[in-house]
One Martini backbone bead per residue (centre of mass of N, CA, C, O) as a GRO file, in nm:
protein
  154
    1MET     BB    1  13.219  11.828   7.388
    2HIS     BB    2  12.911  11.704   7.437
    3LEU     BB    3  12.671  11.739   7.195
    4THR     BB    4  12.756  12.055   7.070
    5LEU     BB    5  12.913  12.124   6.807
    6PRO     BB    6  12.665  12.136   6.593
    7PHE     BB    7  12.543  12.415   6.728
    8PHE     BB    8  12.760  12.576   6.608
    9ALA     BB    9  12.821  12.811   6.372
   10ASP     BB   10  13.147  12.785   6.461
   11PRO     BB   11  13.330  12.515   6.525
   12ARG     BB   12  13.619  12.625   6.505
   13ALA     BB   13  13.592  12.845   6.721
   14ALA     BB   14  13.517  12.654   6.950
   15LEU     BB   15  13.782  12.491   6.942
   16ALA     BB   16  13.972  12.729   6.987
   17GLU     BB   17  13.867  12.787   7.273
   18VAL     BB   18  13.942  12.519   7.396
   19VAL     BB   19  14.243  12.544   7.342
   20ARG     BB   20  14.291  12.807   7.503
   21VAL     BB   21  14.180  12.666   7.796
   22LEU     BB   22  14.367  12.442   7.794
   23ARG     BB   23  14.566  12.260   7.951
   24PRO     BB   24  14.861  12.155   7.971
   25GLY     BB   25  14.837  11.839   7.811
   26GLY     BB   26  14.567  11.833   7.704
   27VAL     BB   27  14.246  11.688   7.607
   28VAL     BB   28  14.025  11.661   7.354
   29SER     BB   29  13.662  11.602   7.385
   30VAL     BB   30  13.429  11.459   7.144
   31ILE     BB   31  13.070  11.436   7.084
   32VAL     BB   32  12.880  11.294   6.814
   33THR     BB   33  12.626  11.247   6.609
   34THR     BB   34  12.500  10.965   6.415
   35PRO     BB   35  12.400  10.747   6.221
   36ALA     BB   36  12.287  10.451   6.252
   37VAL     BB   37  12.352  10.136   6.138
   38THR     BB   38  12.100  10.034   6.264
   39PRO     BB   39  11.799   9.981   6.190
   40ASN     BB   40  11.536  10.207   6.315
   41VAL     BB   41  11.294  10.406   6.474
   42HIS     BB   42  11.455  10.674   6.476
   43HIS     BB   43  11.453  10.734   6.176
   44LEU     BB   44  11.148  10.759   6.151
   45PHE     BB   45  11.106  10.987   6.353
   46VAL     BB   46  11.282  11.205   6.224
   47ASP     BB   47  11.136  11.213   5.951
   48GLU     BB   48  10.855  11.285   6.069
   49VAL     BB   49  10.925  11.548   6.210
   50ARG     BB   50  11.026  11.697   5.958
   51ARG     BB   51  10.765  11.679   5.797
   52LEU     BB   52  10.575  11.820   6.004
   53ALA     BB   53  10.733  12.083   6.038
   54ALA     BB   54  10.720  12.170   5.741
   55ALA     BB   55  10.406  12.170   5.721
   56GLY     BB   56  10.407  12.400   5.967
   57GLY     BB   57  10.664  12.604   5.899
   58TYR     BB   58  10.909  12.460   6.021
   59LYS     BB   59  11.242  12.452   6.137
   60THR     BB   60  11.472  12.240   6.185
   61LEU     BB   61  11.744  12.147   6.324
   62LYS     BB   62  12.080  12.194   6.218
   63LEU     BB   63  12.340  11.970   6.318
   64LYS     BB   64  12.469  11.925   6.029
   65ASN     BB   65  12.754  11.979   5.878
   66GLY     BB   66  13.019  11.913   5.676
   67ARG     BB   67  13.208  11.905   5.946
   68THR     BB   68  13.013  11.715   6.157
   69GLY     BB   69  12.894  11.472   5.944
   70SER     BB   70  13.201  11.373   5.907
   71VAL     BB   71  13.504  11.243   5.930
   72ASP     BB   72  13.652  11.436   5.738
   73GLY     BB   73  13.534  11.698   5.858
   74LEU     BB   74  13.646  11.659   6.144
   75LYS     BB   75  13.944  11.638   6.073
   76GLN     BB   76  13.958  11.920   5.945
   77LEU     BB   77  13.861  12.083   6.188
   78PHE     BB   78  14.099  11.997   6.371
   79ALA     BB   79  14.324  12.097   6.187
   80ASP     BB   80  14.227  12.399   6.182
   81ALA     BB   81  14.276  12.393   6.513
   82ASP     BB   82  14.561  12.265   6.559
   83MET     BB   83  14.535  11.943   6.566
   84VAL     BB   84  14.641  11.628   6.702
   85ASP     BB   85  14.591  11.303   6.740
   86VAL     BB   86  14.339  11.196   6.595
   87THR     BB   87  14.048  11.031   6.720
   88ILE     BB   88  13.799  10.781   6.607
   89HIS     BB   89  13.499  10.653   6.762
   90GLY     BB   90  13.248  10.421   6.705
   91ASP     BB   91  12.892  10.406   6.799
   92GLU     BB   92  12.605  10.289   6.990
   93LEU     BB   93  12.311  10.382   7.126
   94ASP     BB   94  12.115  10.188   7.345
   95LEU     BB   95  11.744  10.244   7.342
   96ASP     BB   96  11.611  10.004   7.399
   97GLY     BB   97  11.254   9.919   7.443
   98SER     BB   98  10.976   9.995   7.523
   99ALA     BB   99  10.739  10.185   7.394
  100THR     BB  100  10.739  10.385   7.632
  101GLU     BB  101  11.046  10.436   7.649
  102VAL     BB  102  11.086  10.536   7.357
  103TRP     BB  103  10.882  10.766   7.363
  104GLU     BB  104  11.032  10.931   7.584
  105VAL     BB  105  11.273  10.991   7.410
  106PHE     BB  106  11.126  11.140   7.180
  107ALA     BB  107  10.966  11.363   7.362
  108ASN     BB  108  11.280  11.490   7.439
  109MET     BB  109  11.342  11.619   7.183
  110TYR     BB  110  11.429  11.915   7.020
  111ASP     BB  111  11.173  11.917   6.798
  112TRP     BB  112  10.905  11.888   6.953
  113PRO     BB  113  10.825  12.200   7.011
  114LEU     BB  114  10.760  12.266   6.697
  115LEU     BB  115  10.498  12.119   6.730
  116ALA     BB  116  10.190  12.093   6.691
  117ASP     BB  117   9.938  11.928   6.831
  118ALA     BB  118   9.848  11.784   6.568
  119ALA     BB  119  10.132  11.680   6.496
  120ARG     BB  120  10.178  11.514   6.752
  121THR     BB  121   9.945  11.323   6.704
  122GLU     BB  122  10.044  11.217   6.430
  123LEU     BB  123  10.312  11.114   6.534
  124MET     BB  124  10.205  10.915   6.743
  125GLU     BB  125  10.046  10.742   6.539
  126ALA     BB  126  10.285  10.663   6.357
  127CYS     BB  127  10.461  10.534   6.589
  128GLU     BB  128  10.263  10.327   6.713
  129GLN     BB  129  10.271  10.127   6.480
  130HIS     BB  130  10.577  10.054   6.550
  131LEU     BB  131  10.578  10.022   6.865
  132ALA     BB  132  10.343   9.789   6.878
  133SER     BB  133  10.505   9.542   6.719
  134ALA     BB  134  10.687   9.522   6.992
  135ALA     BB  135  10.828   9.459   7.294
  136MET     BB  136  11.108   9.535   7.156
  137VAL     BB  137  11.248   9.842   7.066
  138PRO     BB  138  11.448   9.965   6.825
  139CYS     BB  139  11.699  10.211   6.951
  140ARG     BB  140  11.941  10.410   6.773
  141ILE     BB  141  12.248  10.601   6.826
  142GLY     BB  142  12.499  10.750   6.681
  143ILE     BB  143  12.860  10.777   6.754
  144TRP     BB  144  13.136  11.006   6.802
  145HIS     BB  145  13.468  10.984   6.934
  146LEU     BB  146  13.690  11.252   7.002
  147THR     BB  147  14.047  11.301   7.000
  148ALA     BB  148  14.288  11.564   7.099
  149ARG     BB  149  14.578  11.774   7.038
  150PRO     BB  150  14.744  12.033   7.061
  151ARG     BB  151  15.028  12.114   6.907
  152ALA     BB  152  15.159  12.249   7.164
  153ASN     BB  153  15.121  11.955   7.326
  154ALA     BB  154  15.286  11.739   7.140
   0.00000   0.00000   0.00000
């Protein structure tokens, strides 16, 4: 379940289904995004998209609930799904690149289609100010990789 758990209305039910179909002795592997530790232009982009979407009357996708947006919440979610030996490893995806490369990452994110053409133009102008300031633009996305085994497999 890589990068999908936060999209489920009931993440516990989704994990229960994974446990149900997992082969005996199998290990569940889940990756979720989290804010990057290193300040970077991705934070600015996400904040600006949310501001513009709200101004246009759109709701951006809520990817983190209390259970998938924190280490404690994830541990509890896995415990509720009767999983043991939970491990969590944090890292950052390094998407640093030229302004063009970073913009291509941004333009393919899930909230982009919510914006009206005028809002997209405003977003591009706001980001260009930051993207044009360096030859190499820092762009990082935090991730947590979780593994666990169903108690029945333990």
